[in-house]
Structures are given as structure tokens and as C-alpha cells.
N, C-alpha and C positions, 0 to 999 in steps of 0.2 A: 466166238466170243461179242458179246455184246456192246456196242458201243453208242455212247446217249450224248446229245448235243441241248446244250438248252440255253433259250434266250426267255426273257420276261420283259412282259408289258402290264403297263399301268395307264386308265383311264379316269378321268373326271369328268364329271358336269354329263349333259345329255350327247346324242349320238351325234347332232349337228354340231351346237355351238363347244361341246366339251373338247380336250383335247388329252394326250398320255403321250408316255414317251417307250421305247423300246431300246432293251440292252442285252447282250448276247456274253457269255461265259470270257468269251476271248478277248472281251472290251470293244472288237470291231464297231459294234454299234453302242454306246455309253448313252443312254439319256437321250437317244435319237428323238427328236419328237414328230408323231403323226396326229392326224386330225382329218375330220370332213374335208377340211380344203386340202389338205396333201393328199389326200384318196382321192378327189368326184373334182377340182378345179384347176390347183398348181399343179401341173406336169414338171414343173421345169427344178424337182426338188430342193431347192433352195429352201423352203417351209417345214422341211423333216422327210419322211418315207412315206410310202404305203404298202401293205400286205401283199399287194402284186409283184409290186417294184422287187419285193424282199424274191418272193417266190419266182421270176425271171431271173435274178443274179443266182440264185442257188443252182435255178436250169443252167443256167449258161457255165455255171459253175463243173457241175458235174458231166454235163455234156461233152467238154472239152478236155475233161480230165480221162471221159468212160474212150474218147476218138483217141487220147493219144497210147491209151493202153490195147486198146485194137488194132491200132496202128502198128505199135510194139509186137503183136502177135503174128502180125503178115508180115512182118520182117520189116517194115519202115520207120522214120523217126518225123516226126515233124519240123521245120525247122520255126514255123510258126503257126496257131490255130486258132482264130477270133472267132467266136460266138456270141452274135444279137439275139437275147430270147426276149419276145414282146407278148407278154400276157394279154391277151382280148377282154376288156367287161364288156357286157353288155346287159340289155335288160330282159329276167329270165321272170316270168310270172310278174307280182306284182313289186320286185323289185332291181335288184341288179346280182350275177353271176361273172362267173369266169367260163367263157363260152370256148374259148381256144387260146393255143401257143404255137408260136413258130416262129422257128430257129434258124439263124440266118448263120451259117458257116462259111468261112475263108480260110484257106489254109494254106501251104509251100510246104509240099513234099513231097523231098528229093526222088526218083525214080518210079514213082507212084502212076499209073496212068490215069485217066479221070473216071475211069469205071472200077477199079480197085479201091479210090477212095468213096467215090458215091457208096459202093458196098460196105464198108467200113462206119460210115457215116448212118444209112439206116442201121446196122447194128449197135453202134451206141446208142441213135434216137428212141431205138425199141427197148435196151438194157440196162443202159443207165438208172441206177436206184431213184432219182427225183422223176425221170420218164414213168418207171413203173408206178412210184405214188402218184403221178397226175392224167395215168390213162384213163382217166373219168371224162375228160374235155380230148377234142382231135389236137393230136399235134401232129404240124407240118414242118416242111425243112427245105430251105436251098441250101444248097452245099456246094460251094466253087472252088477248084482248086485254082489256084493262082500260080 
């Protein structure tokens, strides 16, 4: 069964001085601004979003869900899982590119050992659909059991 998810972006003006908006079918993003400023200068998010932030959100979301499924399969249920995904951009050739992604996972899972937690986390990192999509760049992880 195929699942399709959609987002629509528009842009007006030049790359540096122009701006646009991005919206999703769910309405979570609704004419959310994005621009050169929101992508390369203002990292606080007050002026809008950027593609790398959206990728980080998608990866953190997918990874924590995959982690939950992996824990359930191993016989555990998480009290909490929190993942911060960091998408790193740097100079690539004449421009900028995504050069890596780091996942910081903190979890509270009753009765699991640190080794089992790490094993499940490695599986989630390797196999969540967004990790699969992004495997063209290095994905690193730090998984800490609270």
C-alpha cells in the first residue's frame, strides 16, 4: 500500500533577496516563511523555517518511532524517548551541502540494559525510512539510557 505525503513551496524573487512559503496538507506548516535569511543567517526560527530544519524534524520523528517499534519487538516499552537531530551543512564544491546528520537520543526504558538499548538504537538508526532516504551522508548517533 503506497502512502503519499505532500508539501508545497513557493518562491518569489532572487535567491538571496527573495522569499517564499511552505505548506503541508496536514496544516502543520501553513504558509510558513522561508528565505536566504532563515536558511543561512537566522537560526532561531523566529523568521521562518529552512529545508535542513525540516529534514532534522522528519529524521528525529521517524527515528523515535522506529526506536519505539524496535523496543516493542524486543519486549520493552519506553517511558520516554527524546531525539534531537542535527543536520550539518558545510561548503561543498562551490556551494553548500548537507555533510552529515547526528542523532542525540535520550531514553527512559524500564528493565532494559544499556547494551540492549544501544543495539535497538543502532537498528532504528539504520532502518528507519528517513535514515534510509538520507544514507548518502554520514549519520552518527549518541544514545543515552537515563
